[in-house]
N, C-alpha and C positions, 0 to 999 in steps of 0.2 A: 504493500500500500504506500502511495506517495506521502511524504511528510506533510503535515497540516500546517505547522508553524516553522518559521525560520528558527534554527537553534539559537538559544541565548548567547552561547559562546561565540557564535559567528557574527551576529549583529543584534545587540541587545535592543536598540531602539526599534528596529524592524520587527523583532519578536514581540515587543510590547504592542505595536500597532496591529500586527497579525492577530494576537490573542484577543484584543478588544473587538476586532471585526468577527473572527471565527466563533468566539464565545457569545456573540450577539449582545455585547454589553452596551455599546454606544456607536453612534455615527457622527460624522461632522455635520454641523448645521448649515443652513443656506447662507448665512452671513459669516464671513471669515472669523474664526476664533470662537464660534458658538458650537454647541454640541446637542445632540438628541440622545437622551439616555433611554435605552431600550428596556423592556420589561425585566430581562434577566439582570441588568445592571441596577435598575431602580429598585428591584426587590432587595438587593444587598444594601443599597442606600437606606431603604426603609428600616431595615434591621439596625443599621448604624444609628439612625435617628432615634429609634425606640430605646436602644441601650443608652445612648447619650442623654436623651431626654429624661429618662428615669434618674440618672445620676445628677443631672442639673437640678431637678426638682428636689432630690434628696438633700442637695446643698442649700435649699431654701429659695431658689429663684423661681419666678413665675413667668409664664409665657405671655407675650403681648405681640402686637404687630404695629409697625410704623410705616409711613409712606415710602414708595419707591422713588418719588420725585422730591428733591430737596432744593430749596432756594439757594442759588449760588452764593448769596450773601451770608448764609449760615456757615459755609465752609471758610469764607474769608475772615470770619470772626476769630478763628484760631489759625494764625498765620502759618505756623510750622506744619500744621495738619494739611492745609490746602497746598502748601509748597511740596510736601511729600507725595501727595496724590495727583498733582497737576498733570503729569504726563499720561496718567491712566484714565482721566475723566472722560465720560461721554456726556455731552451737554446738549440739551434741547433748547433751540432758539425760536421755534415756531410751533404753534398749536392752533387747531381750527382754521388753518390756512392763513394765519396772521402772525406777525412777529410778536413775541412775548415781551411784556414790559420788563421782565427780569429773566435772564437765562435760568434754566432748571437743570440741575445735575442729576443724572440717573445714579441712584444709590451705589457708592463704592464701599461704604460702611456707614454706620448710623450714629456715631458719637455726637454729631452736630444736631441732628433732628431730635434725638432722644434727650440730649442736653437741654434743648429748648423746652421740652415737656417736663423734664425733671424740675426745672425752675418753677413751673406752674404747680407741680404736685407736692413739692417739699416746702413746708413752712417751719416746722419745729424739729428738734432733735428726736422727737417721738416718731417722726415719719421715716427715720433712718435706722438701719440701712434700707435702701430701696434697691431690690434685687430683681432685675428684669432680664429676660432672654427672648429672642425672636428667631424663628426659622424663616428664612427668606432667600431670595436670589439677589445677587449683587453684580455690578458691571465694572470691570476694570479692563481698559482697552489694551489687550496683549499684542505685542509685535511678533512674538514667536510662540504661537499657541501649540499646545499638545493636550489631547483629550484627557480630562480629569486632573492633569497636573497644572496647566496654565490655560485657562479659557477666558474669553472676554466676558462671558456670563457663567456664573457657577452658583451652586446651592450651598448654603451653610447655615450654621447657627451663630449668632453673635449675642454675647451677654454684655450687659451694661449695668453698673451698680454705682450707688452713691453712699458715702459713709461719713461718720462724724469726725474721724481723724485718720491720719496716715497709717497708724498701726493697724486699725481695723480694715482699711482698704488693702493693705499689703497682705494681711492674714487671709483675706477672702480671695485675692488673686492667686495666692499660693494654694489655697484649698482647692480651687478649680483646677489648677495645674496638676495637683497630685491625686486628689480624691475622685475627680471627674475624668480628666484627660488621660493621665498616666494609667489609672486603673482600667479605663476602657481599652486603651491601646495594647496594654500588656495582657490583660486577662480575657479580652474578647477578640481583638484583632490578632493576638499572638505576635505582636510586633514589639520587640524589646527597644526601648527608646532611651536616649540620653537626655536628661532633663537639665537644662542650664539657663544661663543668663546671656542675653544678646549684648554685644558691645554697643557703644554709643553710635557707631557707624551703621549698625544693623537694626537699631531700635525703631519701633513703630513711630510714625510721624505724630508728634504731640505727646508722646509718653515720657515718663521719667524712668521707667524700668520696663523691659520686655523679657519675659521668660518663654522658653521654647522647648519643644519636644522634637528631637531629631532621630529619624530612623535610617539605618543603612539599607540601601536597596541591593538587589542581587548583583549589580555590577560594581558595587563598592561606593557609589555616590550617596550623598545625603539627601534626605527629603524632610523639609519642615512640615510636621504633621498637625501642629496646633500651636497657638500662642496665647499668652495671658499677659495683660499690660496693666501696670500702675500708671495712671494718668495724672497723679498729683492733684493740684488744684487748677491746672491749665484750662480745662474745659469748664470747670465750675466758675472760674473768673470770666471766661469769655461769654458764658451764657447766664451768669448771675444766679447760679445754683447756691442759694444761701439758706441758712436755717437759724432759728433762735436757739442758742445754746442753753443747756441746763443751768449754767452759771450766769446767764444773762448775756445780752448783746447778740449781734448777728455774726455768723461765721460762714465762710465758704466751705462747701462739702469737698470731700476727696473722692475721686471716681476711679473706676476700673473698666476695662473692656477685655473681652476674650472670645476666641472663635476657633472653630474647626469647620472643614468643608468637604466637598466631594473629592478634594485632593486625597482624602483617606482611601478612596477607591483605587486611585493610582498607586498609592503606597502599598495597598493590599496586593495588587497584581504584581508589583515589582519585588516585593519581599517574598511572597510564597509561590508565585507562579513557576512552572517548570516547562520543559520542552513539549509536554503533552497538554499544557493549558493552565487554567487557573486552579489553585488549591484554596478552598475557602475554609477557614477555621470552623470547627463544628459549632462552637457557641454563637458564631455569627451567621452561619449558613441558613438561608431561607428554606432550603431543602437539605436536611441532614442525612436522610437515607432515601435512596432511589431504588424502589423495588421494580425489577425488570423481568418480564416474561420473555424467556429466551426464544421459544417457539411454541406453537400450539401443541396441545396434547391433553390427554384425559386428566382432568382435575387441575391442570397447571394454572389457569386463570383464577380458579377458585382459591387455590392455595396461596397465590400471590396476593389476592385481595384480602385474605385472612391475615397474612403477614403484615400488610399495610395497616389494617385495623389494629392489630396487636401492638405495632410500633407506635401508632398514634395514641393508643390508650396508655402507653408507657411514657408519653410526653415527648416523643420524637416528632420533629417536623418531617413529614414523609410524603412522597408522591409515588404513584403507580404508573408504569409505562407498559402497556399491553398492546403496542402497535406492531403486531406480528407481520403486518403487510410491509413494514420497513425492515431492511436487513439488520440483524442484531449487531453486527460489527459497526455499522454506521451509527446506530443509537449509542453503543458503548463509547465510541470516540467522542460523540457529542456530549455525553455525560462527563467524560474526562475533561474536555475543554471547559465545561461550565463549573468544574471543580466540586461536584457533589462529594461530600466527605466519604460516604459509604454507599456502595451499590450492593443490593441483594438480588442475585440472579437465580431465577426459578425456571428450570427446564425439565422436560420429561425424563431425561436420563438420571439427573440428580434426585428428582422427586421420587423416582422409582426406588431409589436407595434410601429414601427418607430424609434427604438433605436439601439444603439451599447453599449457594456459594456467596460468602461475604467477601467483597472486594474493597480494600482500603485505598483511597485515592492518595494518601500521603506517601506510602511506600510501594503501592501497586500489588501488594500481596493478595492472593486469592485462596480462601480457606473454606472447604466444604464443612458445614456444621449441620447437626440434626435440626430439622425444622423447629422442633420444640425448644431448641437452644438459641435460635436465631436472634431473638430480641435481646437477650443478655449479651450475645456476642457483639451486636451492633452497639449497645450502650457502652461496653468496654472499649470498643474501637474508637468511639467518639471521644471518650475521656483521654485515651492514650494519644490520639492524634492531635488534640488541642495542645497538649504539652509538647509533642514531637515537633510541631511546626514552630513553636516558640523557641525550643532548644536549638533547632537547626538554624534559625535566624540569628540567635545569640552566638552560636559557634562561628557563623560567618563573620559577624562583627568582631569577635575576639581574634579570629585569624587574620583579619585585614585591618586591624588597628595597630599603629606603630608608635612606640615611644621614642621620641627624638628630642634633641636639645637645641637645635637651631632652626631658624626660619627656612633656610635653604633645604634642610633635610625634610622639613614639614611639607614644603611645596612638592618635593620629589615624591614623598610618600603618598601625597594626595592623587597621584596619577593612577594608583591602584586601590586606594582605600582611604582610611582616616589617619590623621596624625594627632597625637597628643604631645603638646609642646608647652614649656613654661610660657605664660602670657608675657612675662618680663622679657623673653627673648623675641617677642613679636612686637607688641606695642602698637600705637596708632600708625606710625610710619610703616612698620612691617606689614600691618593689615592692608594698607593701601597698595603696597608692593605685591602682596599675594593676590589681591583683587585684580591687579593688572595682568596676572597670569591665569585668571579664571578660577582662583581658589579663594574661598571665603572662610572667615572664622565663624563656624556654625554656632558655637556658644562657649561660655566660660563656666568652669566648674571648680569646686575646691578639690584638693588632692584626694579627699575621701569620697568624691563623687557627688557631694551635696551642692545645693544651689547657693551661690554667694549673694550677699545683700548689696554688694557694690563691686564694680570692676576694679576698684582701687584696693581691694583686700590683698594682702601679701600671699605669695605662693599659689596663685591661681593657675589652672591648666586651661589652655585653649585647645579646642577641637577644630582642626582645619580639614576641609574636604572640598571636592568639587560637588556641585549640587544641581538639583532640578529646580 
């Protein structure tokens, strides 16, 4: 059979595009830089949404919705913010066939419009903290688009909060970073992430601190999977978000913002995908077990339907494929491409022996098991493979992360993986030099791996890599 995908080792970017197309995850949209997310891809995004939304709500935030169109004047009220986003803005100048009195920006992010309404909703310290989140689309005009990774329109969640003081804002930004994002990425997406602090050069426009979660992709490059920002009082002062303090007098609030997007889908593909297609971690997978009728035979369809029902009763997300008019080999290849964690194959020959075949997507193993034991075998495989995918990705990162002592060594190491180098050996000038060679400081961490409070702390370690 001819190969379906370009091998990763031969051409990783081509493999990525092949997989998205062949697994029917997405297509390019009609406007350059846009994408159409197909049902198979959107089902994964819905699972990501559900898992993330549960964690966000557990952290106390409530969902709301704010307008797609933002007056240009709102962005100009926070100068650093508009300067940072200016090259990416899409601006509407006409509506209803007439020039608009004021240009309207299509939402690149919502700090400004949410800040306007926070100022209306906050009066007293009793109104704080105000913890908001929205699920929305945003537009950032990309010059070099790539599906899921960088598109001119993408889907995301963005959280925005206001607090009584800096300590409370910092604690909440860190809570989102660890309890929501890191927990989700490690325990659901099975992507080991390095959590650190962005440098001033890489900081979000208008923020005082930006924290990031960086994953290593299958080709050794880095992908920023989520960020959480302390905004200080910058937006509060620009939008007059003030409150009457418990001790009397008016104070400006301290705000945060944080977000993850459909970029996580790209990260999932590039972290776990192999030459046969996507591999979806079981906790995330919309379909965890795919029961397949190999070919028609006495009692085969009935046995397959009973297995589907038994798996569903055991809490497994399951689907049944009994399309015997389509060749089994083609259906099996399609199931591999889409990354279903476990296939349960039911055919006349195995069923005559009282068996079904459990096929694990992670390692490709095929194990005949008694039909009566199939549910327990599937459950065990799902648990084992969630851990296996994480451990495999962690081992890749370990094997392709290099401890170096100079900037030159770090830039050289970034050709094949990540470099860990003393921040003191890089500094602001070294960071600019690295950027000129296509290498960025992904984040700063303490020697013990924890997140620093400032880039001026002594003995910090910089993670340098090429990135998406």
